[in-house]
Every structure is written in structure tokens, then in C-alpha cells.
N, C-alpha and C positions, 0 to 999 in steps of 0.2 A: 504493500500500499504506499503510496505517495502521499506524504504531508507535508506542507511548507507552512511553517509558522510565520505570519507577519502579525504578531500579537502587540497591541499597543493599549495603553490605558489614555483617558482623556488628558492626563497631565504629562503624556509622552513619555512615561516611564515603560521600557520594554518588558513584557511578560510573556509567558507561554500559555497555551491552552491548559484549562484544569486537567487534572488527573482523575479526580472524583467529582460526581455530582450526584444530587439526590433530584426526584421529580415530584411536584406537587400539581400535576396537571389533572383537571376534572374528567377530560375526555379520554377514554380508554384507547381510542385509535391514534390520538396525538402522543400518548405515552408511548405507544409501540413505535410510532415513526420516529420521536425523538431519540428513543433508546437505539433504533437501528443507526440513525445519523451519528450519535456519540460514539458508537461502537467502531464505526469506519475510522474515527479519529484516535482509537485506543483510550477512549475516556471511559472509565468504570462507573457504573451506577451503584450507589450505596445509599443506605437509609439515612445515615447520619452525616453526611458531607457538609461541608461548611457552605457549599455554594448549592442552592436549591432552586430549581427552575420553576417559576410560577406560571408563565404564559409562553406559548411557543407561537411563532409566527413563521408560516411557510411561504417564503417569497420565492421559491424554486419557479423557474419558467415563467417568471414575471418581468417584463421590461421595466427599465427606469422610468419614471420615479416610484413605481407602485410598491416594491419592497419598504422604501423609506415611509412612504404614506400610511401603510398598514402598521408599520412599526410606531409611527407616531400615535395613532389611533389607540393602538392597545397599550402605549405606555401610560395614556390617561387613566386606566384602570388599575394600575399598580399603585401600592403603597410604598412609602419610602423603605429603602432597604431589600426590597423584592427584586427578583431577576427575571428578565426576559431573555428568551433565546430565539434568535431569528437565523434563518438561512436563506441564502439567495445564490442564484446561478449567473445573473448579470453582474459583469466585472465593474459596472458603475457604481454597484452597490457598496464596494469597499469604500470609495471615495466618500459617497453621500452619507453613509451611517457614520464613518469616522469623524466627518465634519460637524455632523448633527450632534453627535456625542460631546465633541469639544465645545461647540457653541452652547450646549445645554449644562454643561459641566457634569456629565454622566459618566460613571465608570464603566469601561469598555474592554472588553478581552475579545480580540478577533484573530481568526486564523483562517487559513485556506487548506482543504483537504479533498482529493477526489473530485476536482472541478467545482466544489461548492464552498460557497463564502460563509464562514460561521461567525455569528455576533452573539456575545453574551454581555447584555446591559444591566447595571445594577442602578436603580434608582436612588 
């Protein structure tokens, strides 16, 4: 599996993708999808991880600016300290999401693997 880390935080500190996460998604089909996506990046799911995904946004096969717009809408539903996980296949999403996170001063982990861009945003 080819994985390229292009991880950044909104304060420009380089970080790598998380090794462990837990899921708090209400939709069982989303849980299965997210689980498969994370496994392709060698991210292990555990019940007591410090990163717990609350909302998933599937931006795969959507053209710019749709992944960003869907992310903005879902972020409105998150409480402070919660995590949103978004994936996209449009390469413009990398720039759009990183710029948006910096502008809004959100904590962001992002990486690329298997032609998918992954974004983990903490509010």
C-alpha cells in the first residue's frame, strides 16, 4: 500500500496521521465505510483512542468545491473538541480544506493514501 503523509496542523506544525482512532458514528453503514478507509491507511480502530470521530463526510468523487461545502455544513453540528473525518478524491480539496482550517483556526491532520485525501478536523 502506498501512503504519502502530507500532514499539517493549522498552526503549520507537521504531524503524521493518527495510529489509533475510535468511532462515535450513529450510522452503521458510515462506521463500516470509515473503518475500511482507515484500515487502508494502517490506522487501527480501538474503543479508547484519544481521537474519536464524531462525524464523517464522504467527499469522494465530488468536484471542487463540494467537499469543502459539505465539510462546512457538518462542522456547524459539532461541539467544541469533537472530530470530523472527511475524505475526498479531488486534489483541489487538499488546498481548500487546509486553507479553510487555517482561516478558522481549526486543528487539522491531513494525509494522502491510495489516491484519497484524508482530513481529520478538531473543532
